[in-house]
VOBA-1610 file (N, C-alpha, C; in pm, whole numbers, padded with zeros to 5 digits, always signed):
BEGIN
Met+05928-04261-23447Met+05973-04394-23417Met+06018-04463-23544Asn+06128-04535-23538Asn+06185-04598-23655Asn+06112-04727-23689Lys+06088-04746-23817Lys+06034-04873-23863Lys+06147-04974-23864Pro+06119-05101-23840Pro+06226-05199-23844Pro+06281-05212-23985Val+06409-05244-23993Val+06474-05260-24122Val+06422-05387-24186Ser+06376-05375-24309Ser+06323-05488-24382Ser+06407-05512-24505Arg+06431-05637-24537Arg+06509-05670-24655Arg+06420-05712-24771Asp+06290-05693-24756Asp+06195-05728-24860Asp+06193-05615-24964Glu+06210-05649-25089Glu+06215-05549-25196Glu+06081-05480-25219Asp+05969-05536-25166Asp+05839-05476-25186Asp+05819-05352-25099Asp+05894-05339-24990Asp+05883-05221-24905Asp+05932-05100-24981Ser+05862-04989-24967Ser+05902-04870-25039Ser+05986-04775-24953Thr+05974-04783-24821Thr+06048-04694-24733Thr+06082-04766-24604Tyr+06204-04743-24554Tyr+06237-04787-24420Tyr+06332-04686-24358Ala+06334-04684-24226Ala+06417-04590-24153Ala+06510-04664-24060Met+06628-04606-24039Met+06727-04664-23949Met+06801-04547-23884Gly+06764-04515-23761Gly+06827-04402-23694Gly+06795-04272-23766Leu+06897-04199-23806Leu+06880-04072-23876Leu+06868-04089-24027Met+06874-04214-24076Met+06870-04241-24219Met+06734-04295-24260Thr+06685-04249-24374Thr+06563-04300-24434Thr+06596-04344-24576Cys+06547-04462-24615Cys+06569-04514-24749Cys+06436-04525-24821Asn+06430-04465-24939Asn+06311-04477-25025Asn+06350-04562-25144Ile+06284-04678-25158Ile+06308-04764-25273Ile+06195-04737-25371Leu+06229-04687-25487Leu+06128-04652-25585Leu+06076-04778-25655Pro+05955-04775-25708Pro+05894-04893-25770Pro+05986-04955-25876Gly+05990-05088-25875Gly+06073-05161-25969Gly+06214-05181-25919Ala+06246-05126-25804Ala+06379-05137-25742Ala+06489-05092-25837Lys+06460-04992-25921Lys+06561-04940-26013Lys+06625-04812-25960Ala+06576-04764-25847Ala+06629-04641-25788Ala+06610-04644-25637Arg+06706-04585-25568Arg+06698-04572-25422Arg+06744-04433-25383Glu+06676-04379-25283Glu+06718-04251-25226Glu+06745-04271-25079Tyr+06864-04233-25037Tyr+06903-04239-24896Tyr+06911-04096-24844Ile+06835-04068-24738Ile+06833-03935-24677Ile+06886-03947-24536Val+06987-03864-24503Val+07043-03862-24368Val+07017-03724-24310Arg+06942-03720-24200Arg+06911-03595-24132Arg+07025-03556-24039Ser+07038-03429-24014Ser+07139-03379-23923Ser+07108-03424-23781Ser+07210-03458-23706Ser+07190-03503-23568Ser+07161-03386-23474Thr+07197-03265-23515Thr+07166-03148-23433Thr+07027-03100-23467Gly+06953-03059-23367Gly+06817-03012-23386Gly+06813-02873-23447Ser+06694-02823-23467Ser+06681-02690-23526Ser+06722-02580-23428Ile+06709-02607-23299Ile+06749-02509-23197Ile+06843-02577-23099Gly+06963-02521-23087Gly+07063-02577-22997Gly+07093-02483-22882Leu+07191-02519-22802Leu+07229-02441-22685Leu+07280-02302-22725Ile+07358-02296-22832Ile+07410-02166-22878Ile+07297-02076-22922Asp+07196-02134-22988Asp+07080-02054-23029Asp+07009-01994-22909Val+06989-02073-22806Val+06921-02026-22685Val+07002-01915-22618Leu+07133-01935-22605Leu+07218-01832-22544Leu+07218-01703-22625Leu+07221-01716-22757Leu+07218-01597-22841Leu+07086-01522-22829Trp+06975-01594-22822Trp+06845-01530-22807Trp+06831-01463-22670Ile+06885-01523-22566Ile+06883-01461-22433Ile+06961-01330-22437Thr+07076-01331-22505Thr+07157-01210-22518Thr+07081-01103-22596Ile+07016-01142-22703Ile+06939-01046-22784Ile+06827-00982-22700Phe+06752-01063-22625Phe+06645-01009-22541Phe+06700-00919-22430Tyr+06816-00957-22376Tyr+06879-00873-22273Tyr+06914-00736-22332Leu+06972-00735-22452Leu+07008-00608-22516Leu+06883-00526-22552Leu+06778-00594-22595Leu+06654-00522-22624Leu+06594-00461-22497Trp+06604-00532-22387Trp+06551-00484-22259Trp+06616-00352-22219Tyr+06746-00339-22248Tyr+06819-00217-22212Tyr+06835-00122-22330Phe+06748-00134-22430Phe+06739-00041-22543Phe+06866-00033-22627His+06936-00143-22643His+07052-00148-22732His+07008-00216-22862Phe+06927-00143-22938Phe+06865-00201-23057Phe+06967-00234-23166Lys+07071-00148-23179Lys+07172-00173-23282Lys+07241-00307-23260Tyr+07283-00331-23135Tyr+07357-00454-23106Tyr+07268-00578-23116Ser+07144-00564-23071Ser+07054-00679-23081Ser+07021-00709-23227Phe+07005-00605-23309Phe+06979-00626-23451Phe+07099-00692-23519Cys+07220-00651-23485Cys+07341-00712-23542Cys+07351-00859-23503Leu+07325-00889-23375Leu+07329-01029-23331Leu+07222-01112-23402Leu+07105-01054-23422Leu+06999-01124-23493Leu+07040-01156-23637Leu+07104-01061-23704Leu+07152-01084-23840Leu+07259-01193-23845Val+07350-01192-23748Val+07454-01295-23742Val+07389-01432-23721Trp+07292-01440-23631Trp+07224-01567-23604Trp+07153-01618-23730Leu+07083-01528-23800Leu+07013-01568-23922Leu+07110-01617-24029Phe+07223-01549-24043Phe+07322-01590-24142Phe+07379-01728-24110Leu+07414-01749-23982Leu+07469-01879-23942Leu+07366-01990-23954Lys+07242-01962-23917Lys+07137-02064-23922Lys+07103-02101-24066Arg+07108-02001-24154Arg+07075-02025-24293Arg+07172-02123-24358Lys+07296-02126-24313Lys+07398-02213-24371Lys+07415-02345-24297Ser+07332-02370-24196Ser+07338-02497-24124Ser+07266-02604-24206Val+07326-02723-24212Val+07271-02831-24293Val+07160-02902-24218Arg+07044-02920-24283Arg+06931-02992-24226Arg+06935-03140-24263Gln+06964-03168-24390Gln+06973-03308-24434Gln+07054-03316-24563Glu+07107-03435-24587Glu+07178-03464-24710Glu+07123-03594-24767Ser+07126-03605-24900Ser+07071-03726-24961Ser+07150-03766-25084Ile+07136-03894-25119Ile+07192-03946-25243Ile+07081-04026-25310Leu+07058-03997-25437Leu+06958-04066-25517Leu+07032-04140-25628Ala+07025-04271-25627Ala+07091-04354-25728Ala+06986-04414-25819Ile+07004-04393-25950Ile+06909-04445-26049Ile+06986-04533-26147Arg+06944-04659-26158Arg+07012-04755-26245Arg+07018-04703-26388Asp+07135-04716-26449Asp+07165-04676-26587Asp+07154-04526-26613Val+07133-04445-26509Val+07124-04300-26528Val+07236-04229-26453Gly+07244-04249-26321Gly+07348-04184-26244Gly+07308-04159-26100Val+07375-04062-26040Val+07360-04032-25898Val+07338-03882-25881Gln+07246-03847-25791Gln+07228-03708-25752Gln+07261-03695-25604Val+07351-03604-25571Val+07389-03576-25433Val+07329-03440-25399Lys+07255-03434-25286Lys+07181-03311-25252Lys+07202-03274-25106Thr+07217-03144-25080Thr+07228-03091-24944Thr+07118-02988-24926Val+07041-03001-24816Val+06932-02908-24785Val+06969-02834-24657Tyr+06957-02701-24661Tyr+06993-02616-24547Tyr+06869-02576-24469Trp+06888-02533-24343Trp+06776-02492-24258Trp+06703-02372-24316Gly+06773-02288-24391Gly+06709-02172-24452Gly+06616-02206-24566Gly+06614-02333-24608Gly+06526-02375-24716Gly+06596-02394-24850Ser+06715-02339-24864Ser+06786-02355-24990Ser+06848-02494-24999Ser+06879-02535-25121Ser+06942-02665-25141Ser+07043-02658-25255Val+07139-02748-25251Val+07242-02758-25354Val+07245-02902-25400Ser+07236-02922-25532Ser+07235-03056-25589Ser+07345-03070-25692Arg+07393-03193-25705Arg+07489-03223-25810Arg+07453-03359-25869Phe+07443-03363-26002Phe+07414-03488-26070Phe+07542-03540-26134Ile+07565-03671-26122Ile+07681-03735-26183Ile+07630-03847-26273Asn+07659-03835-26400Asn+07616-03933-26499Asn+07680-04068-26470Arg+07607-04175-26493Arg+07657-04312-26468Arg+07785-04340-26545Leu+07797-04289-26666Leu+07916-04314-26748Leu+08040-04245-26693Lys+08022-04143-26610Lys+08135-04072-26552Lys+08177-04126-26415Ile+08096-04216-26358Ile+08127-04271-26226Ile+08231-04382-26241Glu+08347-04357-26185Glu+08454-04457-26189Glu+08435-04562-26079Asp+08406-04514-25957Asp+08385-04605-25845Asp+08318-04530-25731Ile+08261-04606-25640Ile+08205-04553-25516Ile+08282-04619-25403Ile+08337-04539-25314Ile+08426-04593-25210Ile+08385-04544-25072Ile+08434-04618-24971Ile+08430-04570-24833Ile+08575-04541-24796Asn+08599-04422-24749Asn+08733-04377-24715Asn+08734-04331-24570Glu+08854-04309-24516Glu+08866-04261-24378Glu+08942-04130-24375Gly+08889-04036-24299Gly+08956-03910-24274Gly+09008-03910-24131Ile+09133-03870-24114Ile+09195-03875-23982Ile+09224-03733-23936Ser+09176-03701-23816Ser+09208-03572-23755Ser+09284-03601-23626Phe+09310-03498-23548Phe+09388-03516-23426Phe+09321-03611-23326Trp+09188-03605-23316Trp+09118-03677-23211Trp+09034-03794-23259Gln+09010-03804-23388Gln+08917-03907-23432Gln+08943-03951-23576Ile+08884-04064-23609Ile+08886-04115-23745Ile+08741-04121-23791Lys+08711-04054-23902Lys+08575-04050-23955Lys+08571-04121-24088Ser+08476-04211-24104Ser+08455-04278-24232Ser+08357-04195-24314Tyr+08382-04190-24444Tyr+08290-04119-24532Tyr+08282-04191-24666Met+08173-04167-24735Met+08151-04227-24866Met+08181-04123-24972Ala+08250-04165-25079Ala+08285-04072-25185Ala+08264-04138-25321Ile+08243-04054-25420Ile+08226-04100-25557Ile+08345-04051-25637Leu+08414-04144-25703Leu+08525-04109-25791Leu+08469-04083-25930Val+08496-03963-25982Val+08442-03922-26111Val+08556-03917-26212Lys+08533-03978-26328Lys+08634-03979-26434Lys+08664-03838-26480Gly+08792-03808-26493Gly+08834-03677-26544Gly+08835-03566-26440Glu+08810-03597-26314Glu+08813-03495-26209Glu+08918-03532-26105Asp+08983-03431-26050Asp+09088-03453-25950Asp+09031-03479-25812Lys+08915-03420-25782Lys+08856-03433-25649Lys+08742-03533-25648Met+08729-03601-25534Met+08617-03692-25513Met+08493-03610-25475Val+08376-03665-25499Val+08252-03605-25452Val+08216-03677-25323Val+08223-03606-25211Val+08194-03665-25081Val+08044-03661-25058Val+07988-03778-25026Val+07846-03790-24996Val+07829-03775-24845Phe+07727-03705-24801Phe+07702-03679-24658Phe+07822-03609-24594Glu+07873-03509-24662Glu+07992-03437-24618Glu+07972-03365-24485Asn+07852-03315-24460Asn+07826-03239-24339Asn+07768-03322-24226Thr+07688-03423-24258Thr+07625-03503-24153Thr+07716-03616-24105Leu+07803-03668-24191Leu+07898-03775-24158Leu+07837-03884-24069Pro+07748-03968-24126Pro+07688-04075-24046Pro+07791-04180-24007Lys+07756-04260-23908Lys+07846-04366-23860Lys+07862-04474-23966Leu+07979-04539-23963Leu+08009-04644-24060Leu+07909-04757-24050Arg+07890-04807-23929Arg+07794-04917-23907Arg+07674-04862-23833Pro+07560-04887-23876Pro+07515-04960-23995Pro+07482-04869-24112Ile+07473-04737-24090Ile+07416-04648-24191Ile+07503-04639-24316Leu+07630-04602-24302Leu+07714-04580-24419Leu+07733-04707-24500Leu+07746-04821-24434Leu+07761-04947-24507Leu+07635-04981-24586Arg+07520-04955-24528Arg+07394-04985-24597Arg+07378-04894-24719Val+07411-04767-24705Val+07403-04674-24818Val+07503-04715-24926Tyr+07624-04748-24886Tyr+07729-04789-24980Tyr+07685-04912-25059Asn+07640-05015-24989Asn+07598-05139-25057Asn+07477-05116-25147Gly+07380-05040-25101Gly+07260-05014-25181Gly+07290-04931-25304Thr+07376-04831-25290Thr+07411-04745-25404Thr+07490-04824-25508Arg+07586-04903-25462Arg+07663-04985-25556Arg+07574-05087-25626Ala+07476-05141-25555Ala+07386-05239-25615Ala+07305-05176-25728Ile+07266-05051-25713Ile+07189-04983-25817Ile+07279-04939-25932Ile+07388-04871-25901Ile+07473-04812-26005Ile+07549-04918-26084Phe+07606-05016-26014Phe+07688-05116-26082Phe+07615-05248-26101Ser+07483-05249-26080Ser+07398-05368-26098Ser+07451-05490-26024Gln+07492-05469-25899Gln+07540-05579-25814Gln+07429-05619-25718Arg+07435-05743-25672Arg+07346-05786-25566Arg+07391-05717-25438Pro+07302-05655-25361Pro+07348-05585-25240Pro+07401-05681-25136Asn+07508-05640-25067Asn+07564-05716-24956Asn+07491-05672-24831Leu+07400-05754-24782Leu+07319-05715-24666Leu+07390-05741-24534Asn+07507-05803-24538Asn+07586-05824-24418Asn+07657-05694-24386Thr+07609-05623-24284Thr+07669-05493-24251Thr+07790-05506-24160Glu+07832-05628-24130Glu+07952-05646-24049Glu+08077-05616-24131Ser+08066-05630-24262Ser+08179-05604-24350Ser+08128-05536-24475Phe+08209-05448-24535Phe+08165-05385-24657Phe+08216-05459-24779Tyr+08288-05570-24759Tyr+08330-05652-24871Tyr+08213-05734-24922Ser+08210-05759-25052Ser+08107-05846-25106Ser+08139-05989-25068Asn+08043-06078-25084Asn+08062-06218-25050Asn+08175-06280-25132Glu+08187-06243-25261Glu+08294-06297-25346Glu+08431-06251-25294Glu+08441-06123-25257Glu+08568-06072-25205Glu+08605-06138-25073Gln+08505-06165-24988Gln+08532-06233-24861Gln+08582-06374-24886Gln+08519-06446-24982Gln+08563-06582-25013Gln+08704-06581-25070Gln+08735-06483-25153Gln+08869-06472-25211Gln+08971-06444-25102Gln+08938-06359-25007Gln+09029-06329-24896Gln+09052-06455-24811Gln+08947-06530-24784Gln+08961-06652-24705Gln+09048-06753-24777Gln+09035-06767-24910Gln+09117-06858-24986Gln+09264-06818-24981Glu+09291-06687-24991Glu+09429-06638-24985Glu+09489-06665-24847Glu+09409-06647-24741Glu+09458-06673-24606Glu+09486-06822-24585Glu+09403-06908-24642Glu+09424-07052-24630Glu+09549-07098-24705Glu+09579-07034-24820Glu+09697-07070-24898Glu+09825-07032-24825Gln+09820-06927-24745Gln+09940-06883-24672Gln+09954-06967-24549
//
């Protein structure tokens, strides 16, 4: 069961849907963890296991063993959770944990972080928002939550605002209706009034 979202800095952990936020003592670091929306066992897993047992029943050990190896290989590469750890004046660590137990981490020094953005990817059927880190001297962005792709509201906006608040020492924008800061919103309103 999810704990209610609290805006009190004394809280050390809160959860919101598939996202968990750990605020480390002193509020100098935050870790956002997003779990995969798919469970450990899905429909394909069940169908594959039924097929394996069927083949074992009829003494087709070679085929059942091959299917078992394929299932293990595919399951080992399925993502269980992804996280971002932002530490003030140090940098960001982006981590992916797989169902097989292995994990891949990347650390980005604060001095190399050019900006943190929310971008949109467009495919034939949908538009997906994602968070990315622009790194100085690199051609490619580092996509955060590349495999889990959480929804823009409220999870991605909360992670974006919290990470920027730690890395760029900004006050977090707790209004999840917009990802613009209060100053940017006021500037936009002034420009609209002038026109």
